[in-house]
Legacy VTK file of the C-alpha trace (Angstrom):
# vtk DataFile Version 3.0
C-alpha trace
ASCII
DATASET POLYDATA
POINTS 145 float
154.421 144.513 71.555
150.671 144.538 71.313
148.842 147.066 73.470
146.596 144.339 74.897
149.617 142.282 75.946
151.181 145.200 77.792
147.884 146.077 79.508
147.420 142.461 80.645
150.981 142.409 81.994
150.339 145.653 83.914
147.136 144.252 85.397
148.857 140.994 86.429
151.764 142.929 87.936
149.372 145.191 89.846
147.560 142.194 91.333
150.872 140.572 92.337
152.103 143.800 93.974
148.821 144.291 95.871
148.938 140.699 97.148
152.570 141.093 98.230
151.834 144.355 100.050
148.817 142.827 101.777
150.907 139.912 103.087
154.172 141.735 103.847
152.880 144.888 105.528
151.549 143.342 108.729
152.487 143.696 112.399
154.163 147.040 111.676
155.770 149.119 114.403
154.932 152.699 113.451
154.767 155.757 115.691
153.048 158.371 113.544
150.573 157.729 110.735
149.110 160.381 108.444
145.995 159.667 106.379
144.553 161.570 103.459
142.436 161.114 100.348
143.290 161.989 96.751
140.528 162.741 94.223
140.438 161.489 90.666
137.769 160.465 88.206
137.082 157.542 85.900
135.451 158.032 82.508
134.130 161.512 83.396
133.850 163.897 86.311
130.834 163.104 88.504
128.761 165.980 87.120
129.322 164.769 83.521
128.555 161.060 83.993
125.774 159.956 81.599
122.441 159.167 83.289
122.693 155.441 82.481
125.927 155.243 84.510
125.032 157.501 87.492
125.979 155.740 90.736
127.762 152.912 88.903
131.247 152.107 90.195
133.941 153.077 87.707
132.152 156.177 86.472
132.706 159.556 88.095
134.564 160.496 91.256
137.019 158.026 92.758
139.097 158.570 95.888
142.398 156.945 96.828
142.699 156.772 100.614
146.339 156.603 101.770
147.944 155.887 105.154
151.562 157.009 105.335
154.138 156.367 108.054
155.328 159.916 108.767
158.852 158.804 109.689
159.759 156.220 107.026
157.301 157.469 104.335
156.077 153.882 103.898
152.573 153.604 102.463
151.125 151.331 105.137
147.898 150.784 103.215
145.673 152.330 100.572
142.075 151.966 99.521
140.241 152.909 96.346
136.625 153.965 96.796
134.196 156.765 97.402
134.637 159.539 99.958
131.957 158.368 102.395
131.638 156.880 105.874
131.461 153.282 104.650
134.700 153.501 102.702
136.373 155.440 105.526
135.514 152.563 107.858
136.915 149.973 105.435
140.131 151.935 105.010
140.733 152.642 108.706
139.886 149.049 109.694
142.496 147.811 107.208
145.022 150.243 108.679
144.362 149.188 112.281
144.853 145.494 111.402
148.352 146.200 110.102
149.749 147.933 113.200
151.309 146.253 116.225
151.308 149.167 118.662
149.423 152.319 119.600
150.073 155.131 117.106
149.572 158.858 116.711
147.083 159.089 113.834
146.508 162.387 112.029
143.859 163.014 109.381
142.337 166.005 107.678
138.974 167.377 108.791
136.870 164.857 106.854
134.139 163.892 109.317
133.919 160.303 108.080
137.179 159.592 109.918
135.653 160.233 113.356
133.464 157.117 113.599
135.864 155.071 111.474
138.805 155.652 113.826
136.739 155.007 116.950
135.301 151.806 115.465
138.606 150.395 114.252
141.029 151.440 116.991
138.737 151.736 120.030
141.061 153.374 122.571
144.329 152.114 121.097
145.166 155.339 119.217
146.100 158.957 119.819
143.967 160.654 117.199
144.156 164.213 115.875
142.384 166.032 113.067
144.443 168.710 111.394
142.242 171.363 109.801
144.074 173.994 107.795
142.737 177.520 107.894
143.041 179.616 104.781
143.386 183.358 104.631
142.605 185.662 101.775
145.566 187.137 99.987
144.458 190.662 100.997
144.457 189.732 104.680
147.859 188.075 104.298
149.266 191.144 102.531
148.080 193.474 105.313
149.736 191.354 108.003
153.026 190.968 106.155
153.678 194.704 105.675
LINES 1 146
145 0 1 2 3 4 5 6 7 8 9 10 11 12 13 14 15 16 17 18 19 20 21 22 23 24 25 26 27 28 29 30 31 32 33 34 35 36 37 38 39 40 41 42 43 44 45 46 47 48 49 50 51 52 53 54 55 56 57 58 59 60 61 62 63 64 65 66 67 68 69 70 71 72 73 74 75 76 77 78 79 80 81 82 83 84 85 86 87 88 89 90 91 92 93 94 95 96 97 98 99 100 101 102 103 104 105 106 107 108 109 110 111 112 113 114 115 116 117 118 119 120 121 122 123 124 125 126 127 128 129 130 131 132 133 134 135 136 137 138 139 140 141 142 143 144
């Protein structure tokens, strides 16, 4: 098969899957949702993007925002964008529209979630930020002896 044919098929399949997920994953009854972001880059890492493409979408850092049902491991929704307050709001608003009931929502310590969660859920959420503390290996070694 021709490479172009396979790539077109993959793109068409991706669009069909995204449309199906958008329609099917509505009015969900979830109890616990965990959200996180995953970093990747397109074309080049942000620091190596050529000047003519600085700030242009599709060049540099890209973040995949993911909302996961902690019990069933269902990906309730996802969002591809930057790691900023505007994209956090888009992502969390999409999540809130898919849920039927009040949920326990847990995110990492990314500050953009604070206003996004309040704006999208109002008071219809139990929200927690989980911030992991790291220790140096020397400190860990001293405690474990």
